[in-house]
N, CA and C atoms as a LAMMPS dump frame, in Angstrom:
ITEM: TIMESTEP
0
ITEM: NUMBER OF ATOMS
237
ITEM: BOX BOUNDS ff ff ff
-5.0000000000000000e+02 5.0000000000000000e+02
-5.0000000000000000e+02 5.0000000000000000e+02
-5.0000000000000000e+02 5.0000000000000000e+02
ITEM: ATOMS id mol type element x y z
1 1 1 N 442.814 -400.69 -274.785
2 1 2 C 442.087 -401.657 -274.045
3 1 3 C 443.21 -402.89 -274.079
4 2 1 N 443.369 -403.49 -272.61
5 2 2 C 444.205 -404.589 -272.403
6 2 3 C 443.333 -405.88 -272.433
7 3 1 N 443.833 -407.086 -273.023
8 3 2 C 443.361 -408.274 -272.925
9 3 3 C 444.292 -409.216 -272.335
10 4 1 N 444.037 -409.95 -271.442
11 4 2 C 444.666 -411.145 -270.714
12 4 3 C 444.093 -412.418 -270.831
13 5 1 N 444.807 -413.433 -271.274
14 5 2 C 444.357 -414.765 -271.479
15 5 3 C 445.083 -415.349 -270.251
16 6 1 N 444.569 -416.143 -269.304
17 6 2 C 444.922 -416.668 -268.128
18 6 3 C 444.624 -418.36 -268.253
19 7 1 N 445.654 -419.192 -267.986
20 7 2 C 445.412 -420.595 -267.947
21 7 3 C 445.855 -421.205 -266.694
22 8 1 N 445.251 -421.701 -265.71
23 8 2 C 445.714 -422.417 -264.681
24 8 3 C 445.71 -423.919 -264.877
25 9 1 N 446.959 -424.433 -264.501
26 9 2 C 447.019 -425.992 -264.586
27 9 3 C 447.495 -426.489 -263.205
28 10 1 N 446.624 -426.81 -262.391
29 10 2 C 447.167 -427.488 -261.154
30 10 3 C 447.996 -428.778 -261.412
31 11 1 N 449.272 -429.101 -260.698
32 11 2 C 449.82 -430.223 -261.128
33 11 3 C 449.918 -431.184 -260.084
34 12 1 N 449.907 -432.522 -260.267
35 12 2 C 449.989 -433.642 -259.302
36 12 3 C 448.923 -433.499 -258.208
37 13 1 N 447.744 -433.343 -258.571
38 13 2 C 446.702 -433.369 -257.741
39 13 3 C 445.415 -433.948 -258.491
40 14 1 N 444.423 -434.434 -257.573
41 14 2 C 443.226 -435.105 -258.227
42 14 3 C 442 -433.938 -257.883
43 15 1 N 442.479 -432.777 -257.49
44 15 2 C 441.539 -431.631 -257.164
45 15 3 C 441.755 -430.536 -258.092
46 16 1 N 442.175 -430.759 -259.22
47 16 2 C 442.239 -429.54 -260.137
48 16 3 C 441.101 -428.821 -260.329
49 17 1 N 440.023 -429.466 -260.622
50 17 2 C 438.955 -428.854 -260.989
51 17 3 C 438.374 -427.86 -259.848
52 18 1 N 438.419 -428.249 -258.543
53 18 2 C 438.244 -427.453 -257.296
54 18 3 C 439.068 -426.233 -257.378
55 19 1 N 440.401 -426.585 -257.526
56 19 2 C 441.308 -425.42 -257.427
57 19 3 C 441.054 -424.378 -258.419
58 20 1 N 440.78 -424.781 -259.631
59 20 2 C 440.408 -423.707 -260.727
60 20 3 C 439.216 -423.077 -260.415
61 21 1 N 438.009 -423.849 -259.885
62 21 2 C 436.97 -422.992 -259.729
63 21 3 C 436.934 -421.945 -258.473
64 22 1 N 437.755 -422.432 -257.526
65 22 2 C 437.952 -421.304 -256.378
66 22 3 C 438.775 -420.425 -256.844
67 23 1 N 439.756 -420.537 -257.663
68 23 2 C 440.639 -419.293 -258.36
69 23 3 C 439.665 -418.404 -259.108
70 24 1 N 438.865 -419.216 -260.027
71 24 2 C 437.931 -418.232 -260.846
72 24 3 C 437.041 -417.48 -259.925
73 25 1 N 436.409 -418.143 -258.872
74 25 2 C 435.538 -417.375 -258.111
75 25 3 C 436.379 -416.214 -257.383
76 26 1 N 437.741 -416.313 -256.926
77 26 2 C 438.298 -415.25 -256.44
78 26 3 C 438.627 -414.15 -257.486
79 27 1 N 438.796 -414.375 -258.631
80 27 2 C 439.013 -413.581 -259.669
81 27 3 C 437.762 -412.661 -259.846
82 28 1 N 436.51 -413.486 -259.905
83 28 2 C 435.223 -412.806 -260.238
84 28 3 C 435.055 -411.695 -259.175
85 29 1 N 435.442 -411.946 -257.878
86 29 2 C 435.336 -411.033 -256.727
87 29 3 C 435.959 -409.62 -257.083
88 30 1 N 436.945 -409.555 -257.805
89 30 2 C 437.771 -408.464 -258.136
90 30 3 C 436.923 -407.442 -258.923
91 31 1 N 435.842 -408.093 -259.575
92 31 2 C 435.099 -407.233 -260.495
93 31 3 C 435.52 -407.048 -262.136
94 32 1 N 436.752 -407.466 -262.418
95 32 2 C 437.198 -407.329 -263.577
96 32 3 C 436.357 -407.87 -264.845
97 33 1 N 436.205 -407.456 -265.968
98 33 2 C 435.427 -408.041 -266.911
99 33 3 C 436.193 -409.308 -267.462
100 34 1 N 435.527 -410.224 -267.65
101 34 2 C 436.073 -411.469 -268.048
102 34 3 C 435.157 -412.442 -268.793
103 35 1 N 435.725 -413.512 -269.561
104 35 2 C 434.862 -414.347 -270.108
105 35 3 C 435.557 -415.676 -269.886
106 36 1 N 434.931 -416.708 -269.572
107 36 2 C 435.437 -418.025 -268.957
108 36 3 C 435.252 -418.939 -270.145
109 37 1 N 436.637 -419.585 -270.681
110 37 2 C 436.56 -420.561 -271.618
111 37 3 C 436.813 -421.796 -271.168
112 38 1 N 436.972 -422.835 -272.363
113 38 2 C 437.383 -424.269 -271.835
114 38 3 C 438.612 -424.331 -271.446
115 39 1 N 439.691 -423.721 -271.722
116 39 2 C 441.019 -423.856 -271.348
117 39 3 C 441.64 -422.568 -270.685
118 40 1 N 440.994 -421.375 -271.043
119 40 2 C 441.415 -420.129 -270.46
120 40 3 C 440.31 -419.214 -270.157
121 41 1 N 440.806 -418.093 -269.341
122 41 2 C 440.001 -417.234 -269.008
123 41 3 C 440.528 -415.792 -269.552
124 42 1 N 439.636 -415.202 -270.118
125 42 2 C 439.986 -413.917 -270.685
126 42 3 C 439.559 -412.803 -269.59
127 43 1 N 440.48 -411.817 -269.305
128 43 2 C 440.393 -410.582 -268.782
129 43 3 C 440.452 -409.294 -269.71
130 44 1 N 439.33 -408.401 -269.444
131 44 2 C 439.556 -407.253 -270.346
132 44 3 C 439.43 -405.9 -269.367
133 45 1 N 440.258 -405.054 -269.711
134 45 2 C 440.175 -403.776 -268.964
135 45 3 C 441.057 -402.699 -269.708
136 46 1 N 440.694 -401.389 -269.4
137 46 2 C 441.403 -400.355 -269.932
138 46 3 C 442.634 -399.909 -268.768
139 47 1 N 442.459 -400.554 -267.635
140 47 2 C 443.166 -400.117 -266.692
141 47 3 C 444.226 -401.425 -266.206
142 48 1 N 445.505 -401.389 -266.395
143 48 2 C 446.427 -402.502 -266.185
144 48 3 C 446.198 -403.01 -264.602
145 49 1 N 446.057 -402.205 -263.548
146 49 2 C 445.812 -402.656 -262.447
147 49 3 C 444.648 -403.361 -262.121
148 50 1 N 443.673 -403.298 -262.89
149 50 2 C 442.468 -404.119 -262.719
150 50 3 C 442.812 -405.737 -263.365
151 51 1 N 443.7 -405.583 -264.275
152 51 2 C 444.013 -406.948 -264.839
153 51 3 C 444.98 -407.615 -263.847
154 52 1 N 445.745 -406.902 -263.292
155 52 2 C 446.872 -407.471 -262.417
156 52 3 C 445.94 -408.011 -261.077
157 53 1 N 445.091 -407.267 -260.675
158 53 2 C 444.011 -407.876 -259.507
159 53 3 C 443.532 -409.058 -259.828
160 54 1 N 443.097 -409.198 -261.173
161 54 2 C 442.483 -410.36 -261.601
162 54 3 C 443.223 -411.511 -261.555
163 55 1 N 444.508 -411.173 -262.004
164 55 2 C 445.44 -412.306 -262.295
165 55 3 C 446.025 -412.675 -260.912
166 56 1 N 446.252 -411.731 -259.903
167 56 2 C 446.932 -411.928 -258.812
168 56 3 C 445.782 -412.937 -257.829
169 57 1 N 444.417 -412.737 -258.117
170 57 2 C 443.457 -413.332 -257.39
171 57 3 C 443.538 -414.774 -257.743
172 58 1 N 443.638 -414.974 -258.999
173 58 2 C 443.698 -416.373 -259.445
174 58 3 C 445.143 -417.136 -258.863
175 59 1 N 446.13 -416.358 -258.838
176 59 2 C 447.526 -416.801 -258.502
177 59 3 C 447.224 -417.168 -256.853
178 60 1 N 446.834 -416.229 -255.958
179 60 2 C 446.76 -416.318 -254.548
180 60 3 C 446.04 -417.552 -254.214
181 61 1 N 444.529 -417.631 -254.926
182 61 2 C 443.933 -418.798 -254.565
183 61 3 C 444.559 -420.106 -254.882
184 62 1 N 445.138 -420.106 -256.057
185 62 2 C 445.901 -421.381 -256.434
186 62 3 C 446.812 -421.913 -255.461
187 63 1 N 447.671 -420.872 -254.966
188 63 2 C 448.701 -420.888 -254.127
189 63 3 C 448.305 -421.504 -252.772
190 64 1 N 447.187 -421.059 -252.323
191 64 2 C 446.603 -421.641 -251.121
192 64 3 C 446.167 -423.067 -251.135
193 65 1 N 446.066 -423.554 -252.129
194 65 2 C 445.726 -424.981 -252.348
195 65 3 C 446.782 -425.922 -251.831
196 66 1 N 448.168 -425.275 -251.901
197 66 2 C 449.21 -426.095 -251.539
198 66 3 C 449.846 -427.064 -252.5
199 67 1 N 449.395 -427.072 -253.778
200 67 2 C 449.995 -427.979 -254.694
201 67 3 C 450.728 -427.063 -255.704
202 68 1 N 451.682 -427.796 -256.577
203 68 2 C 452.369 -426.956 -257.556
204 68 3 C 451.164 -426.746 -258.592
205 69 1 N 451.631 -425.647 -259.408
206 69 2 C 450.616 -425.445 -260.678
207 69 3 C 451.569 -424.534 -261.681
208 70 1 N 450.918 -424.59 -262.705
209 70 2 C 451.511 -423.55 -263.798
210 70 3 C 450.427 -422.554 -264.151
211 71 1 N 450.844 -421.313 -264.107
212 71 2 C 449.868 -420.265 -264.623
213 71 3 C 450.337 -419.632 -265.789
214 72 1 N 449.654 -419.814 -266.946
215 72 2 C 450.097 -419.172 -268.206
216 72 3 C 449.324 -417.874 -268.396
217 73 1 N 450.176 -416.828 -268.574
218 73 2 C 449.362 -415.59 -268.805
219 73 3 C 450.105 -414.796 -270.172
220 74 1 N 449.054 -414.482 -271.019
221 74 2 C 449.311 -413.885 -272.448
222 74 3 C 448.492 -412.414 -272.387
223 75 1 N 449.499 -411.277 -272.121
224 75 2 C 448.798 -410.135 -272.214
225 75 3 C 448.924 -409.23 -273.342
226 76 1 N 447.989 -408.691 -273.946
227 76 2 C 448.02 -407.966 -275.16
228 76 3 C 447.389 -406.471 -274.869
229 77 1 N 447.914 -405.57 -275.622
230 77 2 C 447.296 -404.092 -275.672
231 77 3 C 446.804 -403.877 -276.835
232 78 1 N 446.563 -405.021 -277.642
233 78 2 C 446.089 -404.854 -278.961
234 78 3 C 444.989 -405.757 -278.976
235 79 1 N 443.714 -405.284 -279.165
236 79 2 C 442.455 -406.103 -279.165
237 79 3 C 441.938 -406.177 -280.653
């Protein structure tokens, strides 16, 4: 089982909440099992490609916002 903790921090914008919410909505559409926390979202899967699809969805949506951001990813194969 892989576990991935992802934290998105939009920078220099007043629309951080909107960017984060749109990114999470895009990730949800991938179907990856997840839990949304206060500061991070946790993705779970046996398939690494499923994890990457979820992370990529978050990244792509944040990039479309046109502002700088920091995306922190912590991936573990030890649950």
